[in-house]
DSSP file (Angstrom, degrees, kcal/mol; ACC not computed):
  #  RESIDUE AA STRUCTURE BP1 BP2  ACC     N-H-->O    O-->H-N    N-H-->O    O-->H-N    TCO  KAPPA ALPHA  PHI   PSI    X-CA   Y-CA   Z-CA
    1    1 A M              0   0    0      0, 0.0     2,-0.7     0, 0.0    20,-0.0   0.000 360.0 360.0 360.0 134.5  -17.9  -33.0   -9.1
    2    2 A N        +     0   0    0      1,-0.1    19,-0.5     2,-0.0     0, 0.0  -0.721 360.0 176.6 -85.3 114.5  -18.0  -30.6  -12.1
    3    3 A N        +     0   0    0     -2,-0.7    -1,-0.1    17,-0.1     2,-0.1   0.067  24.7 147.3-104.7  23.8  -19.4  -32.4  -15.2
    4    4 A E        -     0   0    0     15,-0.1    16,-3.5     1,-0.1     2,-0.4  -0.383  37.8-145.4 -60.6 133.1  -19.2  -29.4  -17.5
    5    5 A R  E     -A   19   0A   0     14,-0.3     2,-0.3    15,-0.1    14,-0.2  -0.811  16.4-172.8-103.5 142.6  -18.5  -30.5  -21.0
    6    6 A I  E     -A   18   0A   0     12,-3.1    12,-2.8    -2,-0.4     2,-0.5  -0.907  22.9-118.8-129.4 161.0  -16.5  -28.6  -23.5
    7    7 A T  E     -A   17   0A   0     -2,-0.3     2,-0.5    10,-0.2    10,-0.2  -0.854  24.5-168.6-101.6 132.7  -15.8  -29.0  -27.2
    8    8 A V  E     -A   16   0A   0      8,-3.0     8,-2.9    -2,-0.5     2,-0.6  -0.984  16.4-141.7-121.7 127.3  -12.2  -29.5  -28.4
    9    9 A E  E     -A   15   0A   0     -2,-0.5     6,-0.2    48,-0.4     2,-0.2  -0.798  28.9-157.1 -85.7 120.7  -11.2  -29.3  -32.0
   10   10 A T        -     0   0    0      4,-2.8     4,-0.4    -2,-0.6    50,-0.1  -0.595  23.4-129.8-102.4 160.7   -8.6  -32.1  -32.5
   11   11 A R  S    S+     0   0    0     49,-0.3    -1,-0.1    -2,-0.2    50,-0.1   0.898 104.1  11.6 -69.9 -42.0   -5.9  -32.5  -35.1
   12   12 A D  S    S+     0   0    0      2,-0.1    -1,-0.1    48,-0.1    49,-0.0   0.602 126.7  49.3-116.0 -16.1   -6.8  -36.1  -36.1
   13   13 A L  S    S-     0   0    0      1,-0.4     2,-0.2     3,-0.0    -2,-0.1   0.277  90.2-131.0-116.1  10.4  -10.2  -37.0  -34.6
   14   14 A G        -     0   0    0     -4,-0.4    -4,-2.8     2,-0.1     2,-0.4  -0.511  69.0  -5.1  74.8-143.7  -12.5  -34.1  -35.5
   15   15 A T  E     -A    9   0A   0     -6,-0.2     2,-0.4    -2,-0.2    -6,-0.2  -0.716  67.5-166.7 -90.0 133.9  -14.5  -32.5  -32.7
   16   16 A A  E     -A    8   0A   0     -8,-2.9    -8,-3.0    -2,-0.4     2,-0.6  -0.973  13.4-146.4-122.5 135.4  -14.4  -34.2  -29.3
   17   17 A E  E     +A    7   0A   0     -2,-0.4     2,-0.3   -10,-0.2   -10,-0.2  -0.887  29.8 173.9 -96.4 123.4  -16.7  -33.5  -26.4
   18   18 A I  E     -A    6   0A   0    -12,-2.8   -12,-3.1    -2,-0.6     2,-0.4  -0.910  35.6-110.8-129.2 157.0  -14.8  -33.8  -23.1
   19   19 A E  E >   -A    5   0A   0     -2,-0.3     3,-2.6   -14,-0.2   -14,-0.3  -0.730  27.7-129.3 -83.7 135.0  -15.6  -33.2  -19.4
   20   20 A R  G >  S+     0   0    0    -16,-3.5     3,-1.8    -2,-0.4    -1,-0.1   0.817 106.7  66.0 -54.0 -32.9  -13.7  -30.2  -18.1
   21   21 A E  G 3  S+     0   0    0    -19,-0.5    -1,-0.3   -17,-0.3   -18,-0.1   0.638  92.3  63.5 -67.0 -11.9  -12.5  -32.4  -15.2
   22   22 A N  G <  S+     0   0    0     -3,-2.6    19,-0.4     2,-0.1     2,-0.3   0.410  75.7 112.9 -91.6   1.7  -10.5  -34.5  -17.7
   23   23 A I    <   -     0   0    0     -3,-1.8     2,-0.5    -4,-0.2    17,-0.2  -0.601  59.3-146.8 -76.1 131.3   -8.3  -31.6  -18.7
   24   24 A I  E     -B   39   0B   0     15,-3.6    15,-2.5    -2,-0.3     2,-0.5  -0.877  10.2-147.2 -99.9 126.2   -4.6  -32.1  -17.6
   25   25 A T  E     -Bc  38 128B   0    102,-2.8   104,-2.2    -2,-0.5    13,-0.2  -0.829   7.8-162.5 -99.1 128.3   -2.8  -28.8  -16.7
   26   26 A F    >   -     0   0    0     11,-3.5     3,-1.6    -2,-0.5   104,-0.1  -0.884   3.1-165.3-104.9  96.7    0.9  -28.5  -17.4
   27   27 A P  T 3  S+     0   0    0      0, 0.0    -1,-0.1     0, 0.0   103,-0.1   0.811  92.8  29.7 -54.9 -30.9    2.0  -25.6  -15.2
   28   28 A R  T 3  S-     0   0    0    101,-0.4     8,-0.1     1,-0.3   102,-0.1   0.281 109.2-130.3-110.0   9.5    5.3  -25.3  -17.2
   29   29 A G    <   -     0   0    0     -3,-1.6   102,-0.6   100,-0.2    -1,-0.3  -0.223  37.9 -61.1  71.6-169.0    4.0  -26.6  -20.5
   30   30 A I  B >   -I   33   0C   0      3,-1.0     3,-3.3     6,-0.3     6,-0.2  -0.870  69.9 -77.5-111.3 147.5    5.7  -29.4  -22.5
   31   31 A Y  T 3  S+     0   0    0     -2,-0.3    -1,-0.1     1,-0.3    -2,-0.1  -0.183 122.0   9.4 -48.7 130.4    9.3  -29.0  -23.8
   32   32 A A  T 3  S+     0   0    0      1,-0.0    -1,-0.3    -3,-0.0     3,-0.1   0.290 128.2  63.9  78.1  -6.0    9.3  -26.8  -26.9
   33   33 A F  B X   +I   30   0C   0     -3,-3.3     3,-1.6     3,-0.1    -3,-1.0  -0.273  57.0 146.1-135.9  47.8    5.6  -25.9  -26.2
   34   34 A E  T 3   +     0   0    0     -5,-0.3    -3,-0.1     1,-0.3    -1,-0.1   0.713  67.9  59.5 -63.4 -22.7    5.9  -24.1  -22.9
   35   35 A D  T 3  S+     0   0    0     -5,-0.1     2,-0.6    -3,-0.1    -1,-0.3   0.649  87.5  82.9 -82.8 -14.1    3.0  -21.8  -23.7
   36   36 A E    <   +     0   0    0     -3,-1.6    -6,-0.3    -6,-0.2    -3,-0.1  -0.814  50.1 162.2 -92.7 120.2    0.5  -24.6  -24.1
   37   37 A R        +     0   0    0     -2,-0.6   -11,-3.5     1,-0.1     2,-0.5   0.650  47.9  66.7-115.6 -20.0   -0.8  -25.6  -20.7
   38   38 A E  E     +B   25   0B   0    -13,-0.2    19,-2.7   -11,-0.1    20,-0.5  -0.925  54.3 158.4-117.8 126.9   -4.1  -27.6  -21.1
   39   39 A F  E     -BD  24  56B   0    -15,-2.5   -15,-3.6    -2,-0.5     2,-0.3  -0.891  22.4-153.2-135.8 164.2   -4.3  -31.0  -22.7
   40   40 A V  E     - D   0  55B   0     15,-2.2    15,-2.8    -2,-0.3     2,-0.6  -0.996  19.2-127.6-138.1 143.2   -6.6  -34.0  -22.7
   41   41 A V  E     - D   0  54B   0    -19,-0.4     2,-0.5    -2,-0.3    13,-0.2  -0.818  27.1-165.4 -90.5 124.6   -5.8  -37.6  -23.4
   42   42 A L  E     + D   0  53B   0     11,-3.0    11,-2.9    -2,-0.6    -2,-0.0  -0.937  16.4 175.3-113.1 132.1   -8.1  -39.0  -26.0
   43   43 A S    >   -     0   0    0     -2,-0.5     3,-2.4     9,-0.2     6,-0.1  -0.741   3.8-177.9-134.4  83.2   -8.4  -42.7  -26.6
   44   44 A P  T 3  S+     0   0    0      0, 0.0     3,-0.1     0, 0.0    -1,-0.1   0.691  82.2  54.3 -62.8 -19.1  -11.2  -43.2  -29.2
   45   45 A L  T 3  S-     0   0    0      6,-0.4     2,-0.1     4,-0.4     5,-0.1   0.376 129.5 -68.0 -93.2   4.4  -11.0  -47.0  -29.1
   46   46 A G  S X  S-     0   0    0     -3,-2.4     3,-2.5     3,-0.2    -1,-0.4  -0.283  73.5 -46.5 121.9 152.4  -11.5  -47.0  -25.3
   47   47 A D  T 3  S+     0   0    0      1,-0.3     3,-0.1    -2,-0.1     5,-0.0  -0.232 126.9   3.3 -53.6 127.6   -9.6  -46.0  -22.2
   48   48 A G  T 3  S+     0   0    0      1,-0.2     2,-0.5     3,-0.0    -1,-0.3   0.514  97.3 129.1  76.1   5.2   -6.0  -47.1  -22.4
   49   49 A V    <   -     0   0    0     -3,-2.5    -4,-0.4    -6,-0.1    -1,-0.2  -0.809  61.5 -82.9 -95.8 132.5   -6.4  -48.6  -25.9
   50   50 A Y  S    S+     0   0    0     -2,-0.5     2,-0.1    -3,-0.1    17,-0.1  -0.501 102.8  50.2 -83.0 150.2   -3.8  -47.5  -28.4
   51   51 A P  S    S+     0   0    0      0, 0.0    -6,-0.4     0, 0.0     2,-0.4   0.536  71.9 177.9 -77.8 155.5   -3.4  -45.2  -30.2
   52   52 A M  E     - E   0  66B   0     14,-0.8    14,-2.3    -9,-0.1     2,-0.4  -0.947  14.8-147.2-121.3 146.2   -3.9  -42.5  -27.6
   53   53 A W  E     -DE  42  65B   0    -11,-2.9   -11,-3.0    -2,-0.4     2,-0.8  -0.920  10.3-153.0-114.9 138.2   -3.6  -38.8  -28.3
   54   54 A L  E     -DE  41  64B   0     10,-3.3    10,-1.9    -2,-0.4     2,-0.4  -0.916  33.1-171.5-103.7 100.7   -2.4  -36.0  -26.0
   55   55 A Q  E     -DE  40  63B   0    -15,-2.8   -15,-2.2    -2,-0.8     8,-0.2  -0.798  24.4-122.3-105.0 131.6   -4.3  -33.1  -27.5
   56   56 A S  E     -D   39   0B   0      6,-2.7   -17,-0.3    -2,-0.4     6,-0.1  -0.472  14.7-145.6 -64.1 138.8   -4.0  -29.5  -26.7
   57   57 A V  S    S+     0   0    0    -19,-2.7   -48,-0.4    -2,-0.1    -1,-0.1   0.844  96.3  30.9 -73.9 -34.3   -7.3  -28.0  -25.6
   58   58 A E  S    S+     0   0    0    -20,-0.5     2,-0.7     1,-0.2    -1,-0.1   0.807 114.6  55.8 -95.2 -34.2   -6.6  -24.6  -27.3
   59   59 A K    >   -     0   0    0      1,-0.2     3,-1.7     3,-0.1    -3,-0.4  -0.866  61.3-163.9-113.5 103.7   -4.4  -25.4  -30.3
   60   60 A Q  T 3  S+     0   0    0     -2,-0.7   -49,-0.3     1,-0.3    -1,-0.2   0.831  88.5  53.9 -53.9 -39.2   -6.0  -27.9  -32.7
   61   61 A S  T 3  S+     0   0    0    -51,-0.1     2,-0.9   -50,-0.1    -1,-0.3   0.635  88.8  88.4 -75.5 -13.4   -2.7  -28.6  -34.5
   62   62 A L    <   +     0   0    0     -3,-1.7    -6,-2.7    -6,-0.1     2,-0.3  -0.760  55.0 133.8 -94.6 107.2   -0.8  -29.5  -31.3
   63   63 A C  E     -E   55   0B   0     -2,-0.9     2,-0.4    -8,-0.2    -8,-0.2  -0.993  33.4-160.1-153.6 141.9   -1.2  -33.2  -30.6
   64   64 A F  E     -E   54   0B   0    -10,-1.9   -10,-3.3    -2,-0.3     2,-0.5  -0.964  21.1-128.4-126.0 142.3    1.1  -36.1  -29.6
   65   65 A I  E     -E   53   0B   0     37,-0.4    37,-3.0    -2,-0.4     2,-0.3  -0.788  39.9-169.8 -82.9 131.9    0.6  -39.8  -29.9
   66   66 A V  E     -EF  52 101B   0    -14,-2.3   -14,-0.8    -2,-0.5     2,-0.3  -0.901  15.0-169.7-130.6 155.7    1.4  -41.2  -26.4
   67   67 A Y  E     - F   0 100B   0     33,-2.1    33,-2.6    -2,-0.3     3,-0.0  -0.933  34.6-106.0-136.4 157.7    1.9  -44.6  -24.8
   68   68 A N    >>  -     0   0    0     -2,-0.3     3,-1.5    31,-0.2     4,-0.7  -0.803  31.5-145.6 -79.8 118.7    2.2  -46.1  -21.3
   69   69 A P  H >> S+     0   0    0      0, 0.0     4,-3.0     0, 0.0     3,-0.6   0.783  95.2  62.0 -62.6 -26.2    5.9  -46.8  -21.1
   70   70 A F  H 34 S+     0   0    0      1,-0.2     6,-0.1     2,-0.2    29,-0.0   0.739  98.1  57.3 -72.9 -21.6    5.4  -49.9  -19.0
   71   71 A D  H <4 S+     0   0    0     -3,-1.5    -1,-0.2     2,-0.1     0, 0.0   0.739 116.4  35.8 -74.9 -23.0    3.5  -51.5  -21.9
   72   72 A I  H << S+     0   0    0     -4,-0.7    -2,-0.2    -3,-0.6    -1,-0.1   0.835 134.7  19.9 -94.2 -42.8    6.6  -51.0  -24.0
   73   73 A F    ><  -     0   0    0     -4,-3.0     3,-2.5     1,-0.1    -1,-0.2  -0.809  66.0-169.9-135.2  87.3    9.3  -51.7  -21.5
   74   74 A P  T 3  S+     0   0    0      0, 0.0    -1,-0.1     0, 0.0    -4,-0.1   0.749  87.3  54.9 -55.6 -26.5    8.0  -53.6  -18.5
   75   75 A D  T 3  S+     0   0    0      2,-0.1    -5,-0.1     0, 0.0     2,-0.1   0.265  74.0 141.7 -91.7  12.9   11.2  -53.1  -16.6
   76   76 A Y    <   -     0   0    0     -3,-2.5     2,-0.5    -7,-0.2    -6,-0.0  -0.348  33.0-167.1 -55.4 126.5   11.0  -49.3  -17.0
   77   77 A N        -     0   0    0     -2,-0.1     2,-0.5     2,-0.0    59,-0.1  -0.961   8.5-178.4-128.9 114.8   12.2  -47.9  -13.6
   78   78 A V        -     0   0    0     -2,-0.5     2,-0.7    57,-0.0    -2,-0.0  -0.946  12.6-162.9-118.9 127.9   11.7  -44.3  -12.8
   79   79 A N        -     0   0    0     -2,-0.5     2,-0.5     0, 0.0    56,-0.3  -0.921  13.8-154.7-109.2 107.9   12.8  -42.6   -9.6
   80   80 A L        -     0   0    0     -2,-0.7     2,-0.1    54,-0.1    54,-0.0  -0.699  10.5-151.0 -84.1 125.4   11.0  -39.3   -9.2
   81   81 A D     >  -     0   0    0     -2,-0.5     4,-2.4     1,-0.1     5,-0.2  -0.282  35.0 -89.7 -86.4 179.6   13.0  -36.8   -7.1
   82   82 A E  H  > S+     0   0    0      1,-0.2     4,-2.5     2,-0.2     5,-0.2   0.878 127.4  50.7 -58.9 -41.2   11.5  -34.1   -4.9
   83   83 A D  H  > S+     0   0    0      2,-0.2     4,-2.0     1,-0.2    -1,-0.2   0.904 109.2  51.4 -64.5 -41.3   11.5  -31.6   -7.7
   84   84 A D  H  > S+     0   0    0      2,-0.2     4,-0.5     1,-0.2    -2,-0.2   0.932 112.8  45.2 -60.5 -46.1    9.7  -34.0  -10.1
   85   85 A R  H ><>S+     0   0    0     -4,-2.4     5,-2.7     1,-0.2     3,-1.0   0.895 112.3  51.6 -65.7 -39.6    7.0  -34.7   -7.5
   86   86 A A  H ><5S+     0   0    0     -4,-2.5     3,-1.7     1,-0.2    -1,-0.2   0.838  98.2  66.8 -65.4 -32.1    6.7  -30.9   -6.7
   87   87 A S  H 3<5S+     0   0    0     -4,-2.0    -1,-0.2     1,-0.3    -2,-0.2   0.711 110.6  35.4 -64.3 -19.0    6.3  -30.2  -10.5
   88   88 A V  T <<5S-     0   0    0     -3,-1.0    -1,-0.3    -4,-0.5    40,-0.2   0.134 115.5-112.1-117.5  17.9    2.9  -32.1  -10.4
   89   89 A S  T < 5 -     0   0    0     -3,-1.7    -3,-0.2     1,-0.2     2,-0.1   0.846  50.0-172.3  56.7  38.5    1.9  -31.0   -6.9
   90   90 A Y      < +     0   0    0     -5,-2.7     2,-0.3    -6,-0.1    -1,-0.2  -0.388  11.9 174.8 -67.6 135.5    2.3  -34.5   -5.6
   91   91 A E    >   -     0   0    0     -2,-0.1     3,-2.5    -5,-0.0     0, 0.0  -0.949  47.2 -75.0-131.8 155.3    1.2  -35.3   -2.0
   92   92 A D  T 3  S+     0   0    0     -2,-0.3     3,-0.1     1,-0.3     0, 0.0  -0.214 121.1  26.5 -49.6 132.9    1.0  -38.7   -0.3
   93   93 A G  T 3  S+     0   0    0      1,-0.4    -1,-0.3    -3,-0.0     2,-0.1   0.181  87.3 130.8  97.2 -16.6   -1.9  -40.7   -1.6
   94   94 A D    <   -     0   0    0     -3,-2.5     2,-0.6     1,-0.1    -1,-0.4  -0.398  59.0-122.6 -68.2 148.0   -2.0  -39.0   -5.0
   95   95 A E        -     0   0    0     -3,-0.1    29,-2.3    -2,-0.1    30,-0.9  -0.833  30.7-170.0 -95.9 122.3   -2.2  -41.3   -8.0
   96   96 A L  E     +G  123   0B   0     -2,-0.6     2,-0.3    27,-0.2    27,-0.2  -0.823   8.2 176.8-109.5 150.1    0.6  -40.8  -10.6
   97   97 A C  E     -G  122   0B   0     25,-2.1    25,-3.2    -2,-0.3     2,-0.4  -0.959  17.9-136.4-142.2 164.0    1.0  -42.3  -14.0
   98   98 A L  E     -G  121   0B   0     -2,-0.3     2,-0.3    23,-0.2   -28,-0.2  -0.925  16.2-178.8-121.1 145.3    3.5  -41.9  -16.8
   99   99 A I  E     -G  120   0B   0     21,-2.0    21,-3.3    -2,-0.4     2,-0.4  -0.974  13.1-148.6-135.4 154.3    3.1  -41.5  -20.5
  100  100 A V  E     -F   67   0B   0    -33,-2.6   -33,-2.1    -2,-0.3     2,-0.4  -0.938  18.5-119.6-123.9 147.9    5.8  -41.2  -23.2
  101  101 A I  E     -F   66   0B   0     14,-0.4    14,-2.3    -2,-0.4     2,-0.3  -0.681  24.7-143.6 -89.9 135.3    5.6  -39.3  -26.5
  102  102 A A  E     -J  114   0D   0    -37,-3.0   -37,-0.4    -2,-0.4     2,-0.4  -0.644   5.8-156.3 -94.8 153.2    5.9  -41.1  -29.8
  103  103 A S  E     -J  113   0D   0     10,-3.0    10,-2.5    -2,-0.3   -39,-0.0  -1.000   0.8-163.0-127.8 132.2    7.6  -39.9  -32.9
  104  104 A I    >   -     0   0    0     -2,-0.4     3,-2.0     8,-0.2     8,-0.2  -0.838  19.6-143.6-117.2  91.7    6.7  -41.3  -36.3
  105  105 A P  G >  S-     0   0    0      0, 0.0     3,-2.2     0, 0.0     6,-0.2  -0.327  78.9 -12.4 -63.3 125.9    9.5  -40.3  -38.7
  106  106 A G  G 3  S-     0   0    0      1,-0.3     3,-0.1    -2,-0.1     0, 0.0   0.705 119.3 -71.8  60.3  20.3    8.2  -39.5  -42.2
  107  107 A G  G <  S+     0   0    0     -3,-2.0     2,-1.1     1,-0.2    -1,-0.3   0.605  93.9 142.8  72.4  10.1    4.8  -41.0  -41.3
  108  108 A E    X   -     0   0    0     -3,-2.2     3,-2.4     1,-0.2    -1,-0.2  -0.721  34.8-165.8 -88.6  97.9    6.3  -44.5  -41.3
  109  109 A F  G >  S+     0   0    0     -2,-1.1     3,-1.9     1,-0.3    -1,-0.2   0.825  83.4  61.5 -54.4 -38.2    4.4  -46.1  -38.5
  110  110 A K  G 3  S+     0   0    0      1,-0.3    -1,-0.3    40,-0.1    35,-0.2   0.640 101.9  54.6 -68.0 -11.4    6.8  -49.2  -38.3
  111  111 A K  G <  S+     0   0    0     -3,-2.4    -1,-0.3    -6,-0.2    -2,-0.2   0.201  79.6 141.3-102.4  14.7    9.7  -46.7  -37.5
  112  112 A T    <   -     0   0    0     -3,-1.9    32,-2.9    -8,-0.2    33,-0.6  -0.289  28.6-172.7 -59.6 136.1    7.9  -45.2  -34.5
  113  113 A T  E     -JK 103 143D   0    -10,-2.5   -10,-3.0    30,-0.3     2,-0.4  -0.885  11.2-145.2-123.7 160.7   10.0  -44.4  -31.5
  114  114 A V  E     -JK 102 142D   0     28,-2.4    28,-2.7    -2,-0.3     2,-1.2  -0.958  20.8-119.3-126.2 147.9    9.1  -43.2  -28.0
  115  115 A N        +     0   0    0    -14,-2.3   -14,-0.4    -2,-0.4    25,-0.2  -0.708  37.0 166.6 -88.5  94.3   11.0  -40.9  -25.8
  116  116 A M  S    S+     0   0    0     23,-1.7    24,-0.2    -2,-1.2    -1,-0.2   0.653  71.4  63.1 -81.4 -16.2   11.7  -43.0  -22.7
  117  117 A K  S    S+     0   0    0     22,-1.0    17,-2.7     1,-0.2    -1,-0.2   0.792 110.2  35.5 -77.9 -29.9   14.2  -40.4  -21.4
  118  118 A S  S    S+     0   0    0     15,-0.2   -17,-0.3    21,-0.2    -1,-0.2  -0.587  78.8 173.9-128.4  70.2   11.7  -37.6  -20.9
  119  119 A P        -     0   0    0      0, 0.0    13,-2.5     0, 0.0     2,-0.6  -0.219  33.5-115.8 -71.2 165.5    8.3  -39.1  -19.8
  120  120 A I  E     -GH  99 131B   0    -21,-3.3   -21,-2.0    11,-0.2     2,-0.5  -0.920  23.6-149.9-101.0 125.5    5.3  -37.1  -18.8
  121  121 A V  E     -GH  98 130B   0      9,-3.0     9,-1.8    -2,-0.6     2,-0.5  -0.854  12.9-163.8 -95.6 125.1    4.3  -37.5  -15.2
  122  122 A V  E     -GH  97 129B   0    -25,-3.2   -25,-2.1    -2,-0.5     2,-1.1  -0.948  15.5-151.7-114.1 124.9    0.6  -37.1  -14.6
  123  123 A N  E  >> -GH  96 128B   0      5,-3.4     4,-2.1    -2,-0.5     5,-1.2  -0.818  14.7-172.2 -89.2  98.6   -0.9  -36.5  -11.2
  124  124 A K  T  45S+     0   0    0    -29,-2.3    -1,-0.2    -2,-1.1   -28,-0.2   0.745  79.7  59.5 -68.0 -22.8   -4.3  -38.1  -11.9
  125  125 A T  T  45S+     0   0    0    -30,-0.9    -1,-0.2     1,-0.2   -29,-0.1   0.913 122.5  21.1 -70.5 -42.6   -5.6  -36.9   -8.5
  126  126 A K  T  45S-     0   0    0     -3,-0.3    -2,-0.2   -31,-0.2    -1,-0.2   0.495 100.8-126.5-104.4  -6.3   -5.0  -33.2   -9.2
  127  127 A M  T  <5 +     0   0    0     -4,-2.1  -102,-2.8     1,-0.2     2,-0.3   0.904  64.7 132.5  57.0  45.8   -4.9  -33.5  -13.1
  128  128 A T  E   < -cH  25 123B   0     -5,-1.2    -5,-3.4   -40,-0.2     2,-0.3  -0.881  31.8-177.1-118.7 155.9   -1.5  -31.8  -13.3
  129  129 A A  E     - H   0 122B   0   -104,-2.2  -101,-0.4    -2,-0.3     2,-0.3  -0.979  13.1-172.5-151.3 161.0    1.4  -32.9  -15.3
  130  130 A A  E     - H   0 121B   0     -9,-1.8    -9,-3.0    -2,-0.3     2,-0.5  -0.976  25.1-127.7-153.6 142.2    5.0  -32.2  -16.2
  131  131 A Q  E     - H   0 120B   0   -102,-0.6     2,-0.3    -2,-0.3   -11,-0.2  -0.815  36.8-171.3 -88.6 131.7    7.5  -33.6  -18.7
  132  132 A I        -     0   0    0    -13,-2.5     2,-0.6    -2,-0.5  -101,-0.0  -0.803  24.3-128.5-121.8 161.6   10.7  -34.5  -16.8
  133  133 A I        -     0   0    0     -2,-0.3   -15,-0.2   -15,-0.2     2,-0.1  -0.962  31.4-136.0-110.9 121.4   14.2  -35.6  -17.8
  134  134 A L        -     0   0    0    -17,-2.7     4,-0.2    -2,-0.6   -54,-0.1  -0.428  11.2-145.4 -79.2 148.0   15.3  -38.8  -16.1
  135  135 A E  S    S+     0   0    0    -56,-0.3    -1,-0.1    -2,-0.1   -57,-0.0   0.792  78.2  96.1 -73.6 -31.2   18.7  -39.4  -14.5
  136  136 A E  S    S-     0   0    0      1,-0.1     2,-1.6   -57,-0.1    -2,-0.1  -0.191  91.8-106.1 -61.0 154.3   18.3  -43.0  -15.6
  137  137 A D        +     0   0    0      2,-0.0     2,-0.3     0, 0.0    -1,-0.1  -0.594  62.0 147.6 -89.0  79.3   20.0  -44.0  -18.9
  138  138 A Y        -     0   0    0     -2,-1.6     2,-0.2    -4,-0.2   -21,-0.1  -0.797  48.1-102.5-111.8 157.5   17.0  -44.4  -21.3
  139  139 A E        -     0   0    0     -2,-0.3   -23,-1.7     1,-0.1   -22,-1.0  -0.484   8.9-150.0 -80.3 145.0   16.8  -43.7  -25.0
  140  140 A I  S    S+     0   0    0      1,-0.2     2,-0.4   -25,-0.2    -1,-0.1   0.802 102.0  36.3 -76.2 -32.0   15.2  -40.6  -26.4
  141  141 A R  S    S+     0   0    0    -26,-0.1    -1,-0.2   -28,-0.1   -26,-0.2  -0.627  77.5 172.2-122.9  71.8   14.3  -42.6  -29.5
  142  142 A Y  E     -K  114   0D   0    -28,-2.7   -28,-2.4    -3,-0.5     2,-0.1  -0.707  38.9-114.6 -81.7 123.1   13.4  -46.1  -28.2
  143  143 A P  E     -K  113   0D   0      0, 0.0   -30,-0.3     0, 0.0   -31,-0.1  -0.350  18.1-157.0 -63.0 131.4   12.0  -48.2  -31.1
  144  144 A L  S    S+     0   0    0    -32,-2.9     2,-0.4     1,-0.1   -31,-0.1   0.826  79.4  40.5 -75.4 -32.3    8.4  -49.1  -30.6
  145  145 A F  S    S-     0   0    0    -33,-0.6    -1,-0.1   -35,-0.2     3,-0.1  -0.923  87.9-114.8-120.7 142.7    8.6  -52.1  -32.9
  146  146 A A    >   -     0   0    0     -2,-0.4     3,-2.4     1,-0.1    -2,-0.0  -0.413  53.3 -83.1 -67.0 150.3   11.3  -54.7  -33.3
  147  147 A E  T 3  S+     0   0    0      1,-0.3    -1,-0.1    -2,-0.1     3,-0.1  -0.322 120.3  20.5 -57.5 132.4   13.0  -54.6  -36.7
  148  148 A G  T >  S+     0   0    0      1,-0.4     3,-1.2   -38,-0.1    -1,-0.3   0.136  93.3 125.1  93.0 -20.0   10.9  -56.6  -39.1
  149  149 A E  T <  S+     0   0    0     -3,-2.4    -1,-0.4     1,-0.3    -4,-0.1  -0.523  77.7  13.6 -72.7 140.3    7.8  -56.4  -37.0
  150  150 A N  T 3         0   0    0     -2,-0.2    -1,-0.3    -3,-0.1   -40,-0.1   0.688 360.0 360.0  67.4  21.6    4.8  -54.9  -38.9
  151  151 A D    <         0   0    0     -3,-1.2    -2,-0.1   -41,-0.1    -1,-0.1   0.484 360.0 360.0 -76.2 360.0    6.5  -55.3  -42.3
């Protein structure tokens, strides 16, 4: 196992030391950022503790706040078709997970929404990922907080 460590300059967290094996490769990039291919998930409060950042390895300013969609919408149901699985080099036995990108309009955290329509599928076994558009009828701007929550 390669434990080489690299330094990543982040948008919000300063300098982060990461193991190269934790880099997630997006062969096709992320929508609107197709040229950026390498990202890392940073969770400064501990693995899986929010907030989590999807930070570009190369471009300091490119960073997304991300969530596990099942923590937001427990009944989230995603059917990955053959193309979706191929986009992350999926083979039987590979471990997949999903994350969704948050949007914080005008910096108002209580108005945060997440894109449930276009999740990112991560093949944790191969550390490849792709953003997909679901056939299912999910919202692009699903509210993270109920109205009045966090007031």
